[in-house]
C-alpha positions in Angstrom: -32.7 -77.7 -5.6 -30.1 -75.8 -3.5 -27.2 -77.4 -5.6 -28.9 -76.5 -8.8 -29.5 -72.9 -7.7 -25.8 -72.6 -6.6 -24.6 -74.1 -9.9 -26.7 -71.5 -11.8 -25.3 -68.8 -9.5 -21.7 -69.8 -10.2 -22.3 -70.0 -13.9 -23.7 -66.5 -13.8 -20.7 -65.2 -11.8 -18.2 -66.9 -14.1 -20.0 -65.5 -17.1 -19.9 -62.0 -15.6 -16.2 -62.4 -14.8 -15.5 -63.7 -18.3 -17.3 -60.8 -19.9 -15.6 -58.3 -17.6 -12.2 -59.9 -18.5 -13.0 -59.6 -22.2 -13.9 -56.0 -21.6 -10.6 -55.3 -20.0 -8.7 -57.1 -22.8 -10.6 -55.0 -25.3 -9.8 -51.9 -23.4 -6.1 -52.7 -23.3 -6.2 -53.7 -27.0 -7.9 -50.4 -27.8 -5.3 -48.5 -25.8 -2.5 -50.2 -27.6 -4.2 -49.5 -31.0 -4.6 -45.9 -30.0 -0.9 -45.6 -29.2 0.1 -47.3 -32.4 -2.2 -45.1 -34.4 -0.7 -42.1 -32.6 2.8 -43.1 -33.7 1.7 -43.7 -37.3 0.1 -40.3 -37.2 3.3 -38.7 -36.0 5.4 -40.5 -38.7 3.1 -39.5 -41.5 2.2 -36.0 -40.2 2.1 -33.3 -42.8 3.3 -30.8 -40.2 6.8 -32.4 -40.2 9.8 -30.5 -41.7 12.2 -33.2 -40.5 11.7 -36.9 -39.8 10.4 -37.7 -36.3 11.2 -41.4 -36.0 14.4 -40.9 -34.1 12.6 -38.8 -31.5 10.0 -41.5 -30.6 10.7 -43.8 -27.7 8.5 -46.7 -26.6 9.0 -49.1 -23.7 10.5 -51.7 -26.1 13.3 -49.3 -26.9 16.3 -50.1 -24.5 17.0 -46.3 -24.1 13.4 -45.7 -22.9 14.2 -45.9 -19.2 17.2 -43.6 -19.5 15.2 -41.0 -21.4 12.4 -41.2 -18.9 14.6 -41.0 -15.8 17.0 -38.3 -17.1 14.6 -35.5 -16.1 12.9 -37.0 -13.1 14.2 -34.7 -10.4 12.0 -36.0 -7.5 12.8 -39.6 -6.7 9.4 -39.9 -5.1 8.1 -40.3 -8.7 10.8 -42.7 -9.9 9.6 -45.9 -8.3 8.7 -49.2 -9.9 5.1 -48.5 -9.0 5.0 -45.1 -10.6 2.8 -45.0 -13.8 5.0 -44.8 -16.9 4.2 -43.1 -20.2 3.3 -45.2 -23.3 5.5 -43.1 -25.5 8.1 -40.3 -25.1 8.6 -37.8 -27.9 11.9 -35.9 -27.5 11.0 -33.2 -30.0 14.0 -32.1 -32.1 12.3 -29.1 -33.7 9.1 -27.0 -33.8 7.4 -29.3 -36.3 7.7 -32.3 -33.9 5.8 -30.3 -31.3 3.1 -29.3 -33.8 2.7 -32.9 -35.0 2.5 -34.2 -31.4 -0.3 -31.9 -30.5 -2.3 -32.5 -33.7 -1.9 -36.3 -33.5 -2.6 -36.5 -29.7 -5.7 -34.5 -30.1 -6.9 -36.7 -33.0 -6.3 -39.9 -31.1 -7.3 -38.6 -27.7 -4.0 -39.4 -26.0 -3.2 -37.3 -22.9 0.0 -35.3 -23.3 2.4 -34.3 -20.6 4.9 -31.6 -21.4 8.3 -31.6 -19.7 11.1 -29.0 -19.9 13.2 -29.6 -16.8 11.3 -32.1 -14.6 11.5 -30.0 -11.4 7.8 -29.8 -10.9 7.4 -30.9 -7.3 4.4 -33.2 -7.9 5.8 -34.9 -11.1 2.9 -33.6 -13.2 5.1 -33.3 -16.3 5.9 -37.0 -16.4 3.3 -38.9 -14.3 -0.4 -39.7 -15.0 -2.9 -42.3 -14.0 -4.4 -42.9 -17.4 -2.7 -43.7 -20.8 -0.4 -40.8 -21.7 2.8 -39.7 -23.5 5.5 -37.2 -22.7 6.5 -34.4 -25.0 10.0 -33.8 -23.8 11.4 -30.4 -24.7 15.1 -30.8 -23.6 16.4 -30.7 -27.2 14.6 -27.4 -27.9 17.0 -25.3 -25.8 18.7 -22.5 -27.9 19.6 -19.2 -26.3 20.3 -16.1 -28.3 21.5 -13.1 -26.2 21.5 -9.6 -27.6 23.4 -7.2 -25.4 22.7 -4.4 -27.9 19.0 -4.3 -27.1 19.4 -6.1 -23.7 17.1 -9.0 -24.5 17.4 -12.7 -25.2 15.3 -15.4 -26.9 15.3 -18.5 -24.7 13.7 -21.8 -25.7 11.7 -23.7 -23.2 14.0 -26.7 -22.9 17.0 -24.6 -21.8 18.0 -24.6 -18.1 18.4 -21.5 -15.9 22.1 -22.3 -15.6 22.5 -22.2 -19.4 20.7 -18.9 -19.5 22.9 -17.4 -16.8 26.1 -18.7 -18.5 25.1 -17.3 -21.9 24.4 -13.9 -20.5 27.6 -13.8 -18.6 29.4 -14.9 -21.7 28.4 -11.7 -23.4 28.4 -9.2 -20.4 29.6 -8.9 -16.8 27.1 -6.2 -16.0 23.9 -8.0 -17.1 21.8 -10.7 -15.4 18.3 -12.1 -15.2 15.9 -12.4 -12.3 15.1 -16.1 -12.1 15.5 -19.1 -9.8 18.4 -20.3 -7.7 18.8 -23.8 -9.1 20.7 -24.0 -12.4 19.1 -27.3 -13.6 15.5 -25.9 -13.5 13.9 -25.9 -17.0 13.0 -22.5 -18.4 9.5 -23.5 -19.7 8.0 -24.4 -16.4 9.9 -21.9 -14.3 8.8 -18.8 -16.3 5.3 -20.0 -17.1 4.6 -20.4 -13.3 5.9 -16.9 -12.4 9.6 -17.5 -11.5 11.4 -15.9 -8.6 14.9 -15.5 -7.3 17.3 -13.2 -5.4 16.9 -10.3 -7.8 13.1 -10.0 -7.4 13.2 -7.2 -4.8 15.1 -5.1 -7.4 13.5 -6.3 -10.6 10.4 -8.3 -9.8 9.5 -11.8 -10.9 10.9 -13.6 -13.9 7.6 -13.0 -15.7 7.8 -9.3 -15.0 10.8 -9.3 -17.4 9.3 -11.3 -20.3 8.4 -9.2 -23.4 7.3 -11.8 -26.0 6.7 -15.6 -26.3 6.2 -18.3 -28.9 3.4 -20.8 -28.3 2.0 -23.7 -30.2 -1.8 -23.7 -29.7 -4.3 -26.6 -29.7 -4.5 -26.5 -33.5 -0.7 -26.8 -33.9 -0.3 -23.2 -35.0 2.7 -21.2 -33.9 1.8 -17.9 -32.2 3.7 -15.0 -30.9 2.6 -12.1 -28.6 1.1 -10.2 -31.5 -0.8 -13.1 -33.0 -1.9 -14.8 -29.7 -3.2 -11.5 -28.2 -2.6 -9.9 -24.9 -4.9 -12.1 -22.9 -3.2 -15.3 -23.9 0.2 -13.7 -23.5 -0.8 -12.6 -20.0 -2.0 -16.1 -19.1 1.2 -17.9 -20.1 3.4 -15.5 -18.1 2.5 -16.7 -14.7 -0.7 -18.8 -15.2 1.1 -22.0 -16.2 1.8 -22.4 -19.9 0.8 -26.1 -20.1 -2.9 -25.2 -19.6 -2.9 -23.2 -22.8 -0.5 -24.7 -25.3 3.2 -25.7 -25.6 5.6 -22.8 -25.0 8.5 -22.9 -27.5 10.4 -19.8 -26.3 10.3 -16.6 -24.3 11.9 -13.3 -25.1 13.3 -11.9 -21.9 14.6 -8.5 -20.9 18.1 -8.5 -19.3 18.7 -6.4 -16.2 21.7 -4.4 -15.1 23.9 -5.7 -12.3 27.0 -4.2 -10.8 30.4 -5.6 -12.0 30.8 -6.6 -8.3 28.1 -7.8 -5.9 28.3 -8.8 -2.3 27.1 -12.0 -0.7 27.0 -13.4 2.8 25.7 -16.4 4.7 25.5 -16.3 8.5 23.9 -18.8 10.9 22.3 -18.4 14.3 21.1 -21.0 16.8 19.2 -20.8 20.1 22.3 -19.9 22.1 22.5 -16.8 19.9 18.9 -15.7 20.5 17.6 -17.1 17.2 14.0 -16.2 18.0 14.7 -12.5 18.3 16.8 -12.5 15.1 14.1 -14.4 13.2 11.4 -12.1 14.5 13.4 -9.0 13.5 13.9 -10.4 10.0 10.1 -10.7 9.7 9.8 -7.0 10.6 12.4 -5.7 8.2 13.1 -8.1 5.3 10.5 -6.6 3.0 11.4 -3.0 3.9 15.2 -3.2 3.3 17.0 -1.4 0.5 15.6 -2.8 -2.9 19.2 -3.8 -3.8 19.3 -6.2 -0.8 17.8 -9.6 -0.7 18.2 -11.7 2.5 16.7 -15.2 2.6 16.0 -16.9 6.0 16.0 -20.7 6.3 15.0 -22.5 9.5 16.0 -26.1 10.2 16.8 -28.4 13.1 20.3 -29.1 14.2 22.1 -30.3 17.3 23.5 -27.6 19.6 26.9 -27.7 21.3 25.4 -30.0 24.0 23.9 -32.4 21.4 20.4 -31.1 22.1 18.2 -30.5 19.1 17.6 -26.8 18.4 16.6 -24.4 15.7 19.1 -22.9 13.3 18.4 -19.8 11.3 20.5 -19.4 8.2 20.6 -16.0 6.4 21.8 -15.9 2.8 22.1 -12.6 1.0 22.7 -11.0 -2.4 23.4 -7.2 -2.4 23.8 -5.3 -5.6 26.6 -3.1 -4.2 29.8 -3.2 -2.2 30.6 -4.4 1.3 30.9 -1.0 2.9 27.5 0.1 1.7 26.0 -3.2 2.8 27.4 -3.0 6.3 26.0 0.5 6.7 22.5 -0.6 5.6 22.6 -3.6 8.0 23.9 -1.6 11.0 21.0 0.8 10.5 18.2 -1.7 9.6 19.1 -5.1 10.9 21.8 -4.8 13.6 20.3 -7.8 15.4 22.0 -10.1 12.8 25.4 -8.8 13.9 26.8 -8.9 10.3 30.6 -8.5 10.2 32.7 -7.4 7.3 34.5 -10.8 7.5 31.1 -12.5 6.7 31.0 -10.7 3.3 32.4 -11.6 0.0 32.5 -9.5 -3.2 32.3 -11.3 -6.6 30.7 -11.0 -10.0 27.0 -11.8 -10.4 27.7 -15.0 -12.2 30.0 -16.1 -9.4 27.2 -15.4 -6.9 25.0 -17.9 -8.8 27.7 -20.6 -8.2 28.2 -19.4 -4.6 24.4 -19.8 -3.9 24.6 -23.3 -5.2 27.6 -24.3 -3.1 29.7 -25.2 -6.0 33.4 -25.7 -5.1 35.5 -22.5 -5.0 37.0 -21.4 -8.3 34.6 -23.6 -10.3 34.5 -22.5 -13.9 31.3 -20.7 -15.1 30.8 -23.7 -17.4 29.7 -25.7 -14.4 26.3 -24.0 -14.9 25.9 -25.8 -18.2 25.6 -29.2 -16.5 22.1 -30.5 -16.7 22.8 -33.1 -14.0 21.5 -32.0 -10.5 24.0 -31.8 -7.7 22.0 -34.4 -5.9 18.7 -36.2 -6.2 16.3 -37.0 -3.4 12.7 -37.8 -2.5 10.9 -34.6 -1.5 7.6 -32.9 -0.7 7.1 -29.1 -0.9 4.4 -26.8 0.2 4.1 -23.0 0.1 2.5 -20.2 2.1 2.6 -16.4 2.5 3.2 -14.4 5.6 1.5 -11.0 5.7 2.1 -10.0 9.3 5.2 -10.6 11.4 4.8 -13.8 13.4 5.0 -12.9 17.1 7.9 -14.4 19.2 5.5 -16.7 21.0 4.3 -18.0 17.6 7.8 -18.5 16.4 8.5 -20.4 19.6 5.6 -22.7 19.0 6.7 -23.3 15.4 10.2 -24.0 16.5 8.9 -26.5 19.1 6.9 -28.3 16.4 9.8 -28.4 14.0 12.0 -30.0 16.7 9.3 -32.5 17.3 9.2 -33.4 13.6 13.0 -33.1 13.1 13.0 -33.3 9.3 11.1 -30.3 7.8 12.7 -27.0 7.1 11.1 -23.6 6.4 12.5 -21.1 3.8 11.3 -17.5 3.9 11.9 -15.5 0.7 11.5 -11.8 1.3 9.1 -9.6 -0.8 8.7 -5.9 -0.8 10.7 -3.7 -3.2 9.8 -4.0 -6.8 7.4 -6.9 -5.9 5.2 -4.5 -3.9 5.1 -1.9 -6.7 3.6 -4.2 -9.4 -0.2 -4.7 -9.5 -1.5 -8.1 -8.6 -3.4 -8.1 -11.8 -0.4 -7.3 -14.1 0.3 -11.0 -14.3 -1.6 -14.1 -13.2 0.8 -14.3 -10.2 -1.1 -12.2 -7.6 1.0 -12.4 -4.5 2.5 -8.9 -4.5 2.0 -6.0 -2.1 1.0 -6.9 1.4 3.3 -9.9 1.7 6.3 -10.0 3.9 7.6 -13.3 2.5 6.7 -16.5 0.6 7.3 -19.5 2.8 8.4 -23.0 1.5 8.0 -26.2 3.6 10.5 -28.8 2.5 10.9 -32.4 3.6 13.6 -34.6 1.9 14.5 -38.2 2.5 16.6 -41.0 1.0 14.4 -44.1 1.5 12.3 -45.7 -1.2 8.9 -47.0 -0.7 5.3 -45.9 -0.3 5.2 -46.2 3.5 8.3 -44.1 3.8 7.0 -41.5 1.4 3.7 -41.3 3.3 5.6 -40.9 6.5 7.7 -37.9 5.3 4.9 -36.3 3.3 2.8 -36.3 6.4 5.5 -34.4 8.2 5.2 -31.5 5.7 1.5 -31.6 6.1 1.7 -31.6 9.8 3.9 -28.6 10.0 1.8 -26.8 7.3 -1.4 -27.4 9.4 0.4 -26.2 12.5 1.3 -22.8 11.0 -2.2 -22.0 9.9 -2.7 -19.2 12.5 0.3 -17.3 11.2 -0.1 -17.2 7.4 -2.5 -15.9 4.7 -6.2 -16.7 5.0 -9.4 -16.7 2.9 -7.9 -18.1 0.8 -4.7 -19.6 2.2 -2.5 -18.6 -0.7 0.0 -20.8 -2.6 2.7 -20.4 -5.3 2.2 -22.2 -8.6 6.0 -22.8 -8.9 5.6 -25.0 -5.8 3.0 -27.4 -7.1 1.1 -29.0 -4.2 -1.7 -31.5 -4.9 -2.8 -31.3 -1.3 -4.6 -28.0 -2.0 -6.9 -29.4 -4.6 -7.0 -31.8 -7.6 -9.1 -31.8 -10.8 -10.4 -35.3 -11.4 -13.1 -34.1 -13.9 -11.4 -32.7 -16.9 -14.7 -31.7 -18.7 -18.0 -30.3 -17.4 -19.3 -28.4 -14.4 -17.3 -30.4 -11.8 -14.1 -29.5 -13.6 -14.7 -25.8 -13.0 -15.7 -26.4 -9.4 -12.7 -28.6 -8.6 -10.4 -26.2 -10.5 -11.5 -23.3 -8.5 -10.4 -24.9 -5.2 -6.7 -24.7 -6.1 -7.1 -22.0 -8.7 -8.1 -19.3 -6.2 -5.3 -20.3 -3.9 -2.7 -20.0 -6.7 -4.1 -16.9 -8.5 -6.8 -15.3 -6.2 -10.4 -15.0 -7.5 -10.1 -12.2 -10.1 -7.0 -13.6 -11.9 -8.4 -17.2 -11.7 -11.6 -16.1 -13.4 -9.6 -14.3 -16.1 -7.5 -17.4 -16.7 -10.6 -19.6 -17.0 -12.0 -17.2 -19.6 -8.7 -17.3 -21.6 -8.6 -21.1 -21.3 -12.2 -21.4 -22.6 -11.4 -19.3 -25.6 -8.0 -20.9 -26.4 -8.7 -24.5 -25.6 -12.5 -25.0 -25.3 -12.2 -28.9 -25.3 -9.6 -28.8 -22.5 -7.0 -30.8 -24.5 -4.1 -29.2 -22.5 -4.8 -30.5 -19.0 -3.3 -32.0 -15.8 -4.4 -32.5 -12.2 -4.1 -28.8 -11.5 -4.6 -27.1 -14.9 -6.9 -24.2 -15.6 -10.4 -25.6 -16.3 -12.8 -24.4 -18.9 -16.0 -22.7 -18.1 -19.1 -24.9 -17.7 -20.9 -25.3 -21.0 -24.0 -23.3 -20.0 -21.8 -20.4 -18.7 -19.3 -20.4 -21.6 -22.2 -20.3 -24.2 -23.5 -17.1 -22.5 -20.0 -15.6 -22.0 -18.8 -16.3 -25.5 
């Protein structure tokens, strides 16, 4: 009897396993069919103005790995275990973007949009469900008009290309954007964008006057046809939540023919705590033409003992004599000397900030290959009150204990404090001394190694809690951080609830609510989505609101 019962039990188990296996096979088959149908839809699309076949890469194409890895800037997401896309579409023109959206929507295939690949959590090229990448690197034209001091810049261009094309036309124009020349324009601008001109001219998005966007129906819109709400949303609220940005029209800014830069370092023997504390008191109150960045890291002192080093890098829109006068009056604790300063053109300062070899040609900014690749984890914070010396001492002690993390303080004030927090989705304006970035980089591959170093960043982030913004603890969208919240429910009430967790930290409550309303109007079925995209309103709310 027992044997018969056990035999029956095993038959039932085997039957269940068989049916489960058949279900999995059917699932894989359906996925494969969906992808094949998607490709056929692309090839036969009525949106096309040029053939798309040459822009489609599947894993069977020998060039697929090269295309995929070319714009993976964080090696943490370039492992054998990292999920890979089923297809990559390297769009060659607008019609390829339009066809990709229409066909992906029809065949329910998740789309990831990549412009430069510098997103710190790999959201533009990693997903844990079947997906494809729409890669924008071929859509990269830049048209500069010095006459009206504007430029149309396509999303696949890099910041280095933008800077070069501006300098090619004028030595007294620039653009307030990021430090790294290989960052893609699309992601940088749509997330807010910042750099060493922001105290004078504000964020990158504060200098954007128009845009072109392909919406969920494959229609090309500009500022006039998309409306002010949607234009507002894609200038700081993350373009990938609302459509595919094709280009931005930017306003160029005036820079002197000659600017001044310096980089000085201080360690514990040179009273680094006092200097860092003074920086926190004055950095946001200095002359608007002066930007001084502070970076804290761990080094060995002259006795081989680990200590904190503070590095101060500056851009001043003026000459050395004026800079020295300002520093002697406002920040004498740094002890800046004339010999620390160098005068150069604005475009040369871009190269200087990136530690390019002296006398490197401006064309070095056209390289789309990063100077180095590494594994990394980034987190962000905001400091609203000067951290007391005792607090700095505790943070320094924790950094020395961990050894690897570094902290970067980017000063606010100036123009940043003059612009309303509601002018753009980016709300972190007046009331902030600095935006803080936690960085941990490492060379080793492997999941265990990654967890080890990622936990270092989390540890330091947790330790600094008493000294940064609260309720909410704010974060910057350009420093994507999945630790602060993830949306696992793309549709429904839970999607809105989960989205609010990170959304309020990135945008604060009022701006987040406005973004959700814009999203619900522009993309009600939440086609444009990722792990930290703007959610739609719950159905019962959206019906009342709309």
